[in-house]
FIVODO-570257 format. One record per atom (N, C-alpha, C, O): residue in one letter; x, y, z. Coordinates in pm, whole numbers, padded with zeros to 5 digits, always signed. Layout:
REM residues N
AXYZ/...
//
This chain:
REM residues 310
M+15559+04103-00911/M+15703+04069-00908/M+15726+03944-00854/M+15665+03910-00753/S+15814+03861-00913/S+15849+03729-00862/S+15926+03737-00734/S+16004+03830-00715/K+15905+03637-00639/K+15963+03639-00512/K+16094+03563-00517/K+16158+03548-00413/Y+16137+03515-00633/Y+16262+03444-00646/Y+16337+03498-00771/Y+16277+03552-00864/K+16474+03481-00769/K+16551+03514-00879/K+16646+03398-00924/K+16685+03312-00845/L+16678+03403-01051/L+16768+03298-01105/L+16895+03361-01155/L+16892+03461-01226/F+17011+03301-01116/F+17145+03363-01156/F+17217+03231-01218/F+17182+03115-01197/S+17321+03273-01295/S+17407+03162-01358/S+17548+03204-01336/S+17584+03321-01341/G+17630+03098-01310/G+17772+03117-01324/G+17812+03096-01471/G+17726+03098-01558/T+17945+03077-01501/T+17995+03075-01638/T+18006+02926-01686/T+18040+02902-01802/A+17978+02827-01598/A+17995+02688-01632/A+17903+02647-01753/A+17950+02586-01849/N+17774+02683-01747/N+17680+02642-01848/N+17559+02745-01856/N+17445+02712-01821/P+17590+02865-01903/P+17493+02977-01903/P+17378+02949-01998/P+17269+03002-01980/E+17400+02864-02102/E+17286+02830-02193/E+17184+02743-02130/E+17065+02755-02158/F+17231+02651-02041/F+17133+02573-01964/F+17059+02661-01875/F+16938+02643-01868/A+17116+02759-01803/A+17045+02850-01711/A+16940+02927-01791/A+16828+02943-01743/K+16973+02976-01913/K+16882+03047-01994/K+16759+02962-02032/K+16648+03015-02036/K+16775+02840-02060/K+16668+02750-02092/K+16582+02723-01964/K+16460+02709-01976/V+16641+02716-01847/V+16566+02698-01728/V+16481+02828-01701/V+16366+02821-01659/G+16542+02940-01726/G+16473+03073-01707/G+16353+03076-01798/G+16243+03114-01758/K+16377+03033-01926/K+16271+03037-02028/K+16151+02953-01980/K+16036+02995-01992/Y+16181+02833-01924/Y+16072+02740-01877/Y+15994+02805-01768/Y+15873+02790-01757/L+16068+02881-01683/L+15997+02950-01565/L+15947+03088-01595/L+15886+03154-01511/N+15973+03133-01719/N+15938+03269-01772/N+15997+03371-01672/N+15930+03462-01623/V+16124+03349-01647/V+16203+03433-01556/V+16341+03461-01631/V+16407+03371-01683/E+16378+03594-01630/E+16504+03637-01688/E+16619+03595-01587/E+16604+03605-01465/V+16735+03547-01650/V+16851+03522-01564/V+16902+03653-01514/V+16915+03747-01592/G+16930+03662-01391/G+16982+03782-01327/G+17116+03830-01372/G+17200+03753-01418/E+17135+03962-01357/E+17262+04013-01413/E+17371+04003-01303/E+17354+04048-01190/A+17484+03943-01342/A+17597+03939-01249/A+17723+03951-01331/A+17734+03898-01442/S+17812+04017-01279/S+17940+04038-01340/S+18047+03948-01283/S+18079+03956-01164/I+18101+03865-01363/I+18202+03761-01319/I+18323+03780-01401/I+18317+03766-01523/N+18428+03810-01343/N+18558+03839-01410/N+18674+03780-01336/N+18656+03726-01227/K+18791+03787-01388/K+18912+03737-01331/K+19025+03846-01327/K+19046+03920-01424/F+19092+03852-01213/F+19205+03936-01211/F+19321+03864-01290/F+19313+03745-01320/S+19429+03941-01322/S+19536+03882-01396/S+19603+03756-01338/S+19663+03677-01409/D+19590+03742-01208/D+19655+03631-01140/D+19552+03516-01124/D+19578+03417-01056/G+19432+03530-01191/G+19337+03413-01182/G+19227+03426-01074/G+19131+03349-01074/E+19239+03517-00988/E+19135+03532-00876/E+19005+03576-00943/E+19003+03655-01038/I+18901+03523-00890/I+18761+03538-00951/I+18696+03657-00877/I+18700+03667-00754/S+18638+03745-00956/S+18565+03863-00902/S+18424+03856-00944/S+18394+03833-01061/V+18332+03877-00845/V+18184+03863-00871/V+18111+03987-00824/V+18137+04029-00712/Q+18024+04046-00898/Q+17932+04150-00844/Q+17797+04118-00898/Q+17778+04094-01017/I+17698+04117-00803/I+17561+04099-00838/I+17508+04232-00876/I+17509+04324-00795/K+17459+04245-01006/K+17427+04382-01060/K+17279+04420-01031/K+17235+04520-01088/E+17204+04354-00953/E+17066+04392-00920/E+17035+04342-00772/E+17095+04251-00715/S+16934+04417-00719/S+16895+04384-00585/S+16835+04251-00565/S+16750+04210-00644/V+16878+04173-00453/V+16827+04044-00425/V+16778+04051-00282/V+16754+03945-00224/R+16761+04159-00224/R+16720+04169-00088/R+16582+04104-00065/R+16484+04143-00129/G+16575+04009+00021/G+16441+03950+00061/G+16398+03843-00042/G+16288+03789-00031/Q+16486+03812-00144/Q+16449+03732-00247/Q+16501+03587-00224/Q+16602+03572-00156/D+16436+03480-00276/D+16483+03351-00280/D+16563+03332-00411/D+16511+03349-00522/V+16689+03295-00393/V+16782+03300-00514/V+16822+03161-00550/V+16850+03082-00460/F+16826+03126-00681/F+16874+03003-00731/F+16990+03025-00821/F+16975+03096-00921/I+17105+02968-00793/I+17223+02982-00882/I+17248+02850-00958/I+17269+02744-00900/V+17243+02865-01086/V+17270+02746-01173/V+17418+02739-01208/V+17471+02830-01270/Q+17482+02634-01169/Q+17631+02618-01187/Q+17680+02476-01170/Q+17716+02436-01060/P+17681+02402-01275/P+17741+02262-01271/P+17893+02284-01246/P+17955+02377-01298/T+17949+02188-01159/T+18095+02202-01128/T+18166+02112-01227/T+18230+02015-01186/C+18157+02140-01351/C+18226+02061-01462/C+18363+02131-01490/C+18396+02232-01429/A+18437+02076-01579/A+18560+02128-01611/A+18557+02264-01669/A+18472+02294-01753/P+18657+02355-01624/P+18754+02331-01525/P+18689+02335-01376/P+18650+02438-01322/T+18685+02222-01326/T+18607+02200-01195/T+18635+02297-01088/T+18546+02357-01029/N+18773+02312-01060/N+18808+02397-00945/N+18766+02547-00969/N+18724+02615-00876/D+18778+02594-01091/D+18742+02727-01122/D+18584+02748-01104/D+18538+02846-01046/H+18511+02653-01154/H+18361+02665-01145/H+18313+02645-01004/H+18213+02705-00963/L+18384+02562-00928/L+18339+02547-00781/L+18374+02675-00707/L+18293+02724-00628/M+18489+02730-00727/M+18528+02857-00653/M+18432+02966-00694/M+18385+03043-00610/E+18402+02975-00827/E+18311+03074-00873/E+18184+03068-00810/E+18129+03172-00774/L+18127+02941-00792/L+17999+02922-00720/L+18007+02967-00576/L+17918+03035-00525/L+18111+02930-00513/L+18130+02972-00361/L+18132+03127-00354/L+18075+03185-00261/I+18195+03191-00447/I+18208+03335-00432/I+18077+03400-00470/I+18047+03506-00416/M+17996+03345-00559/M+17862+03395-00591/M+17770+03380-00475/M+17692+03470-00446/I+17779+03261-00402/I+17699+03239-00288/I+17730+03343-00184/I+17639+03398-00122/D+17858+03370-00163/D+17896+03472-00061/D+17845+03609-00096/D+17797+03683-00010/A+17853+03642-00218/A+17807+03775-00266/A+17654+03794-00251/A+17604+03903-00222/L+17583+03681-00273/L+17433+03685-00261/L+17395+03692-00105/L+17300+03760-00065/K+17473+03620-00026/K+17445+03618+00113/K+17467+03758+00172/K+17386+03808+00251/R+17571+03817+00134/R+17608+03955+00182/R+17516+04062+00120/R+17520+04179+00157/S+17435+04020+00025/S+17342+04113-00040/S+17196+04100+00009/S+17102+04153-00050/S+17185+04024+00123/S+17068+04002+00198/S+16956+03926+00120/S+16838+03961+00127/A+16998+03821+00047/A+16909+03729-00008/A+16837+03655+00097/A+16900+03620+00196/A+16703+03626+00085/A+16629+03559+00181/A+16672+03408+00195/A+16674+03355+00307/S+16704+03342+00084/S+16752+03203+00083/S+16836+03185-00047/S+16813+03254-00146/I+16931+03095-00046/I+17008+03070-00158/I+17017+02919-00182/I+17065+02843-00098/S+16967+02878-00303/S+16975+02742-00346/S+17081+02724-00453/S+17081+02798-00552/A+17170+02628-00435/A+17269+02598-00534/A+17209+02489-00629/A+17179+02378-00586/V+17192+02523-00754/V+17144+02430-00857/V+17267+02383-00931/V+17319+02449-01021/I+17311+02265-00888/I+17438+02202-00945/I+17397+02072-01018/I+17402+01962-00963/P+17357+02091-01143/P+17308+01973-01222/P+17414+01863-01221/P+17377+01747-01207/Y+17541+01893-01235/Y+17652+01792-01221/Y+17730+01832-01105/Y+17786+01942-01100/Y+17737+01742-01007/Y+17813+01765-00888/Y+17951+01706-00891/Y+17966+01586-00870/G+18060+01793-00920/G+18189+01743-00930/G+18239+01692-00804/G+18182+01721-00699/Y+18351+01610-00807/Y+18411+01541-00694/Y+18320+01428-00635/Y+18353+01371-00531/A+18215+01399-00697/A+18117+01301-00638/A+18177+01162-00647/A+18127+01073-00578/R+18273+01135-00720/R+18338+01001-00733/R+18431+00972-00600/R+18465+00858-00568/Q+18466+01087-00532/Q+18550+01063-00415/Q+18453+01077-00291/Q+18453+01173-00215/D+18377+00973-00283/D+18266+00976-00183/D+18298+00887-00059/D+18219+00881+00035/R+18416+00816-00059/R+18454+00732+00051/R+18598+00711+00055/R+18668+00754-00036/K+18650+00642+00163/K+18792+00611+00166/K+18821+00479+00094/K+18822+00373+00156/A+18846+00485-00038/A+18863+00364-00108/A+19000+00313-00101/A+19029+00204-00149/A+19093+00395-00038/A+19238+00355-00023/A+19293+00422+00108/A+19231+00515+00161/P+19396+00379+00154/P+19454+00448+00280/P+19490+00597+00250/P+19535+00630+00140/R+19470+00682+00346/R+19519+00825+00348/R+19470+00899+00220/R+19546+00971+00156/V+19342+00878+00187/V+19277+00963+00082/V+19163+01046+00137/V+19099+01004+00234/P+19137+01153+00084/P+19021+01238+00127/P+18892+01190+00087/P+18882+01109-00005/I+18783+01239+00153/I+18653+01222+00106/I+18610+01359+00044/I+18550+01442+00111/S+18641+01379-00076/S+18631+01510-00131/S+18487+01556-00159/S+18460+01676-00161/A+18396+01460-00181/A+18258+01490-00190/A+18192+01560-00072/A+18104+01645-00080/K+18250+01508+00048/K+18202+01560+00174/K+18265+01702+00195/K+18200+01793+00246/L+18393+01716+00154/L+18459+01851+00168/L+18386+01954+00087/L+18363+02065+00135/V+18352+01921-00031/V+18269+02021-00115/V+18143+02053-00057/V+18100+02169-00062/A+18074+01952+00002/A+17941+01979+00067/A+17969+02075+00181/A+17897+02173+00196/D+18071+02050+00262/D+18106+02145+00379/D+18138+02288+00331/D+18101+02385+00397/M+18205+02300+00218/M+18239+02436+00164/M+18113+02509+00122/M+18099+02628+00150/L+18016+02440+00054/L+17894+02489+00003/L+17807+02551+00118/L+17755+02662+00112/E+17800+02459+00227/E+17717+02500+00340/E+17791+02623+00411/E+17724+02717+00454/A+17917+02622+00423/A+17986+02720+00487/A+17975+02861+00415/A+17975+02968+00475/A+17967+02846+00282/A+17946+02975+00199/A+17805+03027+00225/A+17784+03148+00221/G+17709+02941+00251/G+17578+02995+00285/G+17460+02941+00216/G+17352+02999+00228/I+17470+02834+00146/I+17345+02780+00076/I+17246+02722+00169/I+17284+02674+00276/D+17126+02725+00137/D+17011+02671+00218/D+16957+02543+00159/D+16888+02467+00228/R+16988+02515+00031/R+16931+02400-00034/R+17020+02366-00159/R+17078+02457-00219/M+17031+02242-00196/M+17098+02202-00308/M+17003+02119-00407/M+16929+02029-00366/I+17013+02153-00529/I+16941+02073-00631/I+17042+02018-00727/I+17127+02092-00775/T+17035+01887-00758/T+17130+01827-00853/T+17053+01708-00918/T+16939+01678-00883/I+17123+01642-01017/I+17066+01533-01092/I+17163+01419-01077/I+17285+01438-01090/D+17112+01303-01052/D+17185+01169-01048/D+17325+01191-00986/D+17427+01191-01056/L+17326+01210-00851/L+17458+01206-00785/L+17521+01063-00807/L+17454+00960-00813/H+17659+01071-00818/H+17726+00945-00848/H+17696+00842-00735/H+17690+00722-00763/A+17679+00886-00613/A+17649+00803-00503/A+17531+00872-00425/A+17551+00983-00376/A+17413+00813-00413/A+17297+00874-00354/A+17321+00916-00209/A+17255+01007-00159/Q+17415+00849-00141/Q+17440+00886-00003/Q+17514+01015+00021/Q+17529+01060+00135/I+17559+01073-00085/I+17619+01206-00079/I+17516+01300-00023/I+17559+01392+00047/Q+17392+01289-00042/Q+17285+01365+00021/Q+17311+01382+00164/Q+17294+01491+00219/G+17352+01272+00231/G+17377+01274+00378/G+17499+01352+00421/G+17520+01374+00540/F+17585+01396+00319/F+17693+01476+00363/F+17651+01627+00390/F+17730+01707+00441/F+17528+01659+00355/F+17474+01788+00370/F+17377+01788+00497/F+17310+01689+00527/N+17373+01907+00568/N+17279+01921+00673/N+17171+02008+00633/N+17104+02064+00719/I+17146+02025+00502/I+17034+02108+00447/I+16959+02018+00347/I+17010+01912+00309/P+16842+02057+00306/P+16768+01976+00206/P+16845+01961+00069/P+16900+02059+00020/V+16848+01846+00012/V+16913+01811-00110/V+16814+01741-00199/V+16762+01636-00163/D+16784+01799-00318/D+16694+01737-00408/D+16784+01668-00516/D+16841+01735-00602/N+16796+01534-00510/N+16867+01457-00601/N+16777+01404-00709/N+16721+01296-00694/L+16763+01474-00816/L+16661+01442-00920/L+16709+01318-01009/L+16827+01291-01032/Y+16609+01254-01052/Y+16632+01127-01130/Y+16636+01161-01283/Y+16538+01205-01343/G+16755+01137-01340/G+16767+01168-01487/G+16695+01055-01571/G+16674+01069-01691/S+16659+00947-01505/S+16594+00844-01577/S+16466+00890-01648/S+16430+00836-01753/V+16395+00992-01589/V+16277+01042-01643/V+16299+01089-01789/V+16210+01076-01873/L+16411+01141-01814/L+16449+01185-01952/L+16466+01069-02047/L+16414+01066-02159/F+16543+00974-01998/F+16583+00860-02087/F+16475+00755-02112/F+16469+00692-02218/V+16393+00738-02017/V+16292+00631-02015/V+16192+00671-02125/V+16156+00586-02206/S+16147+00796-02130/S+16055+00827-02234/S+16117+00820-02378/S+16049+00785-02474/H+16246+00856-02388/H+16310+00857-02508/H+16334+00711-02561/H+16317+00685-02680/L+16374+00614-02467/L+16385+00475-02498/L+16255+00413-02549/L+16254+00335-02644/R+16142+00451-02480/R+16017+00398-02511/R+15978+00436-02663/R+15918+00357-02736/S+16017+00558-02701/S+15986+00602-02835/S+16067+00529-02944/S+16027+00526-03061/K+16178+00470-02905/K+16264+00404-03004/K+16205+00266-03051/K+16247+00212-03153/N+16110+00211-02974/N+16038+00082-03015/N+16144-00023-03050/N+16139-00079-03160/L+16239-00053-02961/L+16339-00149-02986/L+16276-00290-02988/L+16177-00316-02919/K+16335-00383-03071/K+16273-00508-03089/K+16291-00615-02969/K+16202-00692-02933/N+16413-00608-02918/N+16447-00700-02817/N+16533-00636-02707/N+16646-00680-02687/P+16485-00537-02637/P+16574-00465-02546/P+16603-00521-02420/P+16525-00602-02369/I+16714-00483-02361/I+16749-00533-02227/I+16843-00420-02172/I+16920-00357-02245/I+16831-00399-02038/I+16908-00306-01965/I+17035-00367-01911/I+17032-00481-01864/A+17143-00299-01915/A+17277-00350-01862/A+17330-00240-01767/A+17323-00121-01795/S+17382-00287-01656/S+17463-00205-01562/S+17609-00225-01605/S+17654-00337-01626/P+17681-00114-01616/P+17822-00121-01655/P+17916-00178-01544/P+18033-00209-01568/D+17860-00190-01423/D+17943-00244-01321/D+17840-00284-01207/D+17721-00255-01214/I+17896-00350-01108/I+17815-00395-00990/I+17748-00288-00915/I+17633-00299-00873/G+17829-00176-00898/G+17786-00055-00823/G+17662+00011-00881/G+17586+00073-00807/G+17641-00002-01014/G+17535+00067-01081/G+17406-00015-01091/G+17310+00026-01156/V+17405-00133-01024/V+17287-00216-01043/V+17153-00159-00997/V+17048-00182-01057/A+17160-00086-00889/A+17031-00022-00835/A+16977+00076-00936/A+16857+00082-00959/R+17072+00158-01001/R+17020+00250-01096/R+16968+00174-01225/R+16867+00214-01283/A+17038+00065-01267/A+16996-00010-01381/A+16863-00076-01355/A+16778-00083-01444/R+16845-00126-01234/R+16725-00195-01195/R+16602-00096-01201/R+16492-00137-01239/S+16620+00026-01166/S+16508+00125-01172/S+16470+00148-01319/S+16353+00167-01351/Y+16568+00147-01404/Y+16536+00164-01547/Y+16454+00039-01594/Y+16349+00050-01658/A+16510-00082-01556/A+16449-00203-01596/A+16305-00216-01550/A+16219-00264-01623/D+16280-00172-01428/D+16142-00173-01366/D+16055-00085-01443/D+15945-00126-01482/K+16097+00036-01469/K+16010+00135-01534/K+15970+00093-01678/K+15859+00118-01726/L+16069+00027-01742/L+16050-00001-01885/L+15991-00144-01906/L+15936-00175-02012/G+16005-00228-01802/G+15959-00363-01802/G+16062-00450-01884/G+16020-00542-01953/Y+16190-00423-01875/Y+16285-00496-01944/Y+16370-00585-01839/Y+16367-00564-01717/D+16445-00685-01900/D+16530-00768-01808/D+16657-00689-01790/D+16676-00582-01850/L+16748-00746-01703/L+16866-00680-01663/L+16985-00776-01669/L+16975-00892-01628/V+17104-00724-01722/V+17223-00793-01721/V+17325-00704-01657/V+17300-00585-01643/I+17440-00755-01616/I+17545-00688-01546/I+17677-00700-01616/I+17716-00813-01647/V+17749-00595-01644/V+17892-00614-01697/V+17985-00619-01573/V+17988-00524-01495/D+18053-00719-01557/D+18155-00744-01446/D+18284-00693-01494/D+18336-00745-01592/K+18348-00582-01425/K+18466-00542-01468/K+18564-00532-01361/K+18526-00531-01244/K+18690-00525-01392/K+18794-00504-01291/K+18866-00381-01319/K+18923-00368-01428/R+18870-00283-01226/R+18936-00151-01252/R+19075-00159-01192/R+19092-00188-01074/E+19180-00132-01280/E+19312-00134-01230/E+19350-00001-01167/E+19413+00002-01061/K+19314+00105-01229/K+19333+00240-01181/K+19227+00335-01230/K+19139+00292-01305/A+19230+00466-01191/A+19128+00556-01217/A+19128+00576-01371/A+19233+00584-01435/N+19004+00584-01427/N+18981+00607-01570/N+19030+00489-01659/N+19029+00507-01780/V+19069+00378-01611/V+19112+00263-01679/V+19025+00147-01635/V+19025+00119-01515/A+18950+00076-01722/A+18866-00028-01683/A+18881-00142-01776/A+18886-00123-01897/E+18889-00267-01720/E+18908-00390-01798/E+18782-00468-01775/E+18753-00512-01664/V+18704-00487-01888/V+18581-00565-01877/V+18615-00709-01871/V+18696-00756-01951/M+18558-00779-01784/M+18585-00921-01759/M+18482-01010-01824/M+18515-01089-01914/N+18355-00999-01780/N+18255-01090-01841/N+18117-01040-01815/N+18100-00949-01734/I+18015-01095-01880/I+17876-01050-01871/I+17792-01145-01780/I+17793-01267-01798/I+17729-01091-01695/I+17640-01173-01607/I+17495-01163-01670/I+17427-01062-01653/G+17453-01264-01738/G+17330-01266-01808/G+17336-01295-01954/G+17446-01302-02008/D+17228-01311-02019/D+17227-01346-02164/D+17194-01232-02254/D+17084-01178-02240/V+17281-01189-02348/V+17251-01070-02440/V+17244-01122-02585/V+17245-01042-02678/E+17237-01249-02604/E+17232-01300-02749/E+17106-01243-02814/E+16994-01256-02765/G+17132-01176-02932/G+17017-01118-03009/G+16942-01009-02941/G+16826-00985-02977/K+17002-00937-02840/K+16935-00833-02767/K+16991-00695-02810/K+17106-00679-02852/D+16903-00599-02796/D+16939-00456-02807/D+16970-00411-02665/D+16880-00394-02583/V+17096-00391-02638/V+17140-00365-02497/V+17151-00216-02475/V+17208-00142-02556/I+17095-00172-02361/I+17096-00043-02320/I+17180-00029-02187/I+17131-00065-02079/L+17301+00020-02198/L+17384+00048-02077/L+17338+00173-02010/L+17311+00270-02081/V+17326+00179-01880/V+17284+00298-01814/V+17381+00330-01707/V+17425+00240-01635/D+17419+00459-01693/D+17510+00506-01587/D+17484+00649-01560/D+17408+00716-01631/D+17552+00698-01448/D+17525+00835-01415/D+17610+00940-01493/D+17572+01056-01510/M+17730+00887-01541/M+17820+00972-01610/M+17901+00890-01720/M+17913+00768-01713/V+17953+00964-01817/V+18056+00912-01899/V+18173+01002-01910/V+18161+01113-01962/D+18294+00957-01860/D+18405+01049-01856/D+18495+01014-01974/D+18471+01070-02081/T+18588+00933-01966/T+18677+00901-02074/T+18619+00803-02168/T+18682+00780-02272/A+18508+00744-02145/A+18436+00649-02222/A+18505+00509-02239/A+18467+00425-02321/G+18607+00493-02155/G+18675+00363-02165/G+18586+00242-02125/G+18583+00138-02192/T+18514+00260-02012/T+18427+00157-01970/T+18320+00121-02070/T+18295+00004-02096/L+18252+00227-02130/L+18143+00204-02217/L+18187+00140-02351/L+18118+00053-02405/V+18297+00183-02400/V+18343+00130-02531/V+18388-00010-02512/V+18365-00093-02600/K+18455-00043-02398/K+18491-00182-02378/K+18387-00276-02355/K+18387-00390-02399/A+18287-00217-02276/A+18159-00300-02246/A+18082-00319-02373/A+18027-00428-02390/A+18073-00228-02463/A+17999-00247-02598/A+18081-00362-02673/A+18019-00450-02733/E+18211-00361-02670/E+18275-00462-02744/E+18246-00595-02691/E+18220-00686-02769/V+18249-00616-02556/V+18228-00747-02486/V+18082-00787-02521/V+18056-00900-02564/L+17988-00691-02501/L+17843-00729-02525/L+17818-00778-02667/L+17744-00873-02691/K+17883-00707-02761/K+17865-00753-02907/K+17936-00886-02933/K+17892-00965-03017/S+18046-00910-02862/S+18115-01040-02874/S+18026-01155-02820/S+18038-01269-02863/K+17937-01122-02723/K+17846-01219-02665/K+17714-01231-02735/K+17621-01298-02689/G+17708-01157-02858/G+17590-01173-02944/G+17486-01065-02943/G+17380-01082-03004/A+17511-00949-02873/A+17417-00844-02874/A+17406-00786-03019/A+17502-00770-03094/T+17285-00760-03048/T+17255-00704-03186/T+17297-00559-03198/T+17353-00522-03301/S+17274-00470-03093/S+17318-00333-03084/S+17345-00300-02945/S+17299-00371-02855/V+17418-00198-02921/V+17454-00149-02780/V+17447+00007-02788/V+17513+00074-02867/M+17357+00058-02692/M+17356+00198-02676/M+17376+00233-02534/M+17361+00143-02451/A+17407+00351-02497/A+17425+00391-02354/A+17352+00515-02326/A+17344+00605-02410/C+17295+00522-02206/C+17231+00643-02144/C+17308+00688-02019/C+17304+00623-01915/C+17376+00798-02034/C+17451+00853-01932/C+17407+01001-01901/C+17412+01086-01990/T+17366+01030-01780/T+17312+01156-01747/T+17412+01270-01778/T+17381+01368-01846/H+17536+01248-01722/H+17636+01354-01738/H+17740+01328-01843/H+17813+01230-01831/G+17751+01403-01941/G+17855+01383-02050/G+17978+01459-02017/G+18002+01568-02070/V+18063+01400-01923/V+18186+01466-01887/V+18276+01470-02007/V+18328+01577-02040/L+18298+01351-02078/L+18361+01343-02204/L+18500+01406-02209/L+18526+01493-02292/S+18584+01365-02126/S+18715+01423-02118/S+18824+01335-02187/S+18802+01218-02218/G+18939+01395-02207/G+19051+01314-02265/G+19015+01256-02395/G+18968+01327-02484/P+19034+01121-02412/P+19016+01051-02542/P+18871+01008-02565/P+18845+00925-02653/A+18774+01065-02486/A+18636+01019-02497/A+18581+01020-02640/A+18534+00917-02690/F+18585+01133-02702/F+18530+01143-02842/F+18593+01048-02938/F+18522+00987-03018/D+18724+01034-02936/D+18793+00947-03026/D+18744+00798-03002/D+18713+00723-03095/R+18741+00764-02872/R+18696+00633-02837/R+18551+00598-02883/R+18522+00488-02929/I+18464+00698-02867/I+18321+00678-02900/I+18321+00662-03061/I+18264+00566-03113/N+18379+00750-03128/N+18380+00755-03274/N+18435+00621-03332/N+18380+00566-03427/A+18545+00571-03273/A+18610+00455-03327/A+18559+00322-03274/A+18587+00216-03331/G+18480+00329-03159/G+18433+00210-03096/G+18306+00145-03157/G+18252+00194-03256/T+18260+00038-03099/T+18143-00032-03149/T+18011+00012-03077/T+17907-00048-03099/L+18017+00113-02995/L+17897+00166-02919/L+17816+00227-03036/L+17870+00305-03115/D+17692+00193-03045/D+17608+00247-03159/D+17553+00391-03131/D+17543+00476-03219/E+17522+00409-03011/E+17473+00543-02974/E+17497+00578-02833/E+17483+00491-02748/L+17533+00705-02799/L+17546+00750-02658/L+17443+00863-02640/L+17442+00963-02712/I+17357+00843-02540/I+17247+00939-02510/I+17283+01010-02376/I+17294+00944-02273/I+17301+01144-02380/I+17340+01222-02255/I+17242+01333-02239/I+17154+01357-02321/S+17261+01400-02129/S+17171+01527-02107/S+17261+01647-02119/S+17382+01633-02136/D+17205+01765-02111/D+17284+01885-02135/D+17333+01955-02004/D+17362+02074-02001/T+17341+01871-01894/T+17386+01930-01771/T+17527+01989-01777/T+17562+02084-01707/I+17607+01926-01866/I+17746+01976-01895/I+17752+02019-02045/I+17706+01943-02129/P+17805+02134-02080/P+17821+02169-02216/P+17913+02083-02290/P+18020+02053-02238/M+17880+02040-02409/M+17964+01940-02491/M+18066+02011-02576/M+18030+02087-02665/H+18195+01987-02549/H+18299+02051-02620/H+18360+01950-02715/H+18475+01908-02700/G+18285+01915-02809/G+18332+01812-02906/G+18211+01773-02998/G+18101+01827-02988/K+18241+01673-03088/K+18130+01640-03180/K+18146+01485-03211/K+18255+01427-03220/S+18025+01429-03225/S+18012+01295-03261/S+17880+01267-03305/S+17784+01305-03237/D+17862+01195-03429/D+17731+01161-03482/D+17667+01053-03396/D+17548+01026-03410/K+17747+00990-03305/K+17688+00887-03228/K+17622+00941-03098/K+17562+00866-03022/I+17635+01068-03075/I+17589+01121-02947/I+17457+01199-02965/I+17443+01287-03050/T+17361+01162-02878/T+17229+01237-02882/T+17218+01311-02744/T+17246+01251-02640/V+17181+01435-02741/V+17172+01518-02628/V+17028+01550-02598/V+16961+01615-02678/L+16978+01505-02481/L+16846+01545-02431/L+16859+01654-02328/L+16958+01661-02255/S+16756+01742-02321/S+16768+01855-02232/S+16702+01822-02096/S+16589+01773-02090/A+16779+01853-01981/A+16730+01837-01850/A+16677+01965-01787/A+16646+01966-01668/T+16665+02076-01867/T+16614+02197-01820/T+16476+02192-01768/T+16446+02260-01670/K+16391+02117-01825/K+16248+02109-01779/K+16243+02049-01641/K+16167+02098-01558/I+16324+01941-01611/I+16334+01881-01470/I+16376+01981-01373/I+16317+01997-01266/I+16482+02051-01410/I+16533+02150-01311/I+16428+02269-01293/I+16394+02311-01183/G+16383+02317-01409/G+16278+02422-01396/G+16159+02393-01322/G+16112+02475-01244/E+16101+02272-01344/E+15987+02231-01264/E+16012+02209-01125/E+15924+02230-01042/T+16132+02166-01094/T+16171+02149-00946/T+16173+02286-00875/T+16120+02305-00766/I+16238+02379-00947/I+16249+02520-00896/I+16110+02576-00874/I+16087+02637-00770/R+16017+02561-00962/R+15887+02607-00965/R+15811+02546-00841/R+15744+02617-00764/R+15825+02420-00828/R+15751+02352-00722/R+15811+02385-00584/R+15734+02388-00488/I+15933+02407-00569/I+15997+02451-00440/I+15942+02585-00407/I+15896+02604-00294/T+15943+02682-00500/T+15888+02813-00475/T+15745+02820-00436/T+15699+02912-00368/H+15674+02718-00483/H+15519+02711-00457/H+15487+02605-00345/H+15371+02571-00320/N+15596+02556-00282/N+15582+02451-00170/N+15502+02328-00217/N+15422+02273-00141/E+15526+02284-00343/E+15464+02166-00395/E+15560+02053-00396/E+15681+02071-00387/S+15504+01932-00407/S+15583+01805-00407/S+15679+01795-00523/S+15638+01812-00637/V+15809+01768-00498/V+15905+01753-00609/V+15901+01605-00651/V+15912+01574-00770/N+15884+01516-00556/N+15892+01368-00581/N+15791+01328-00691/N+15818+01242-00775/S+15674+01394-00686/S+15566+01350-00782/S+15607+01373-00925/S+15545+01315-01014/I+15709+01455-00953/I+15753+01468-01094/I+15798+01331-01156/I+15784+01305-01275/F+15852+01249-01064/F+15912+01121-01113/F+15826+01002-01097/F+15870+00890-01124/I+15705+01018-01054/I+15617+00905-01043/I+15529+00888-01169/I+15450+00974-01208/D+15551+00768-01231/D+15479+00745-01371/D+15338+00736-01337/D+15254+00718-01426/
//
């Protein structure tokens, strides 16, 4: 009998099933319902006494419902005498609110961390936090896995003629540099001025993209405004093609319309968030192996970092 169990919330059950398949473990049975007023009701339908439990639940849209559902599941498992509870949150919502960027605003990423710890988690597993320092908001182990391992192997297989990595903004340079180093490509930067949330105005390109196959890399794509505008500017500067690798496909609001109508040639995302739309330009890679292998290594007290060493 396995000493750990895997459960899933309703945010992305297919992802949890794939993780379970990798681990050769069935997803545990839990009843998750809502009262007529919207309150969430959870019952764990099997014993977890003395078990190490992993709950798979990205906090994607509707973010507040999925976050509250996760908190209630954690509480239910804690009160059912689970030995340990690990929150597997492939996409960590509220991560963009990681600092006081204006007067009298919250640091919501820290608030969410506090709530998760208060609910009773012993560890968090996630992929490509929007800001790596969010790990420091927790007083428990946090495994912030690198989505680049998915995209790097895929990009190598494309055999691009004249590739170059691009960061969509100054803040993403460290992430873009890691891709460039692993692939042996040069790096350029898209300098943009953001007027307000979800609206980005691309200003200029730092570096030469003439005749290059440009690969934009970022942790997430939300409304796709930045990516589509960046693609337009890159092509106006002579880029042969522009693709983007974004770990989390939030794809809200006008995202699909923008991608389909824009000059971006391809968008490559992972399946951390279920995709509620369609575009021939979007390629989805599965992150379930990374999550599954991390869980396996944690349960066997093996190194997680070695997964990402080439």
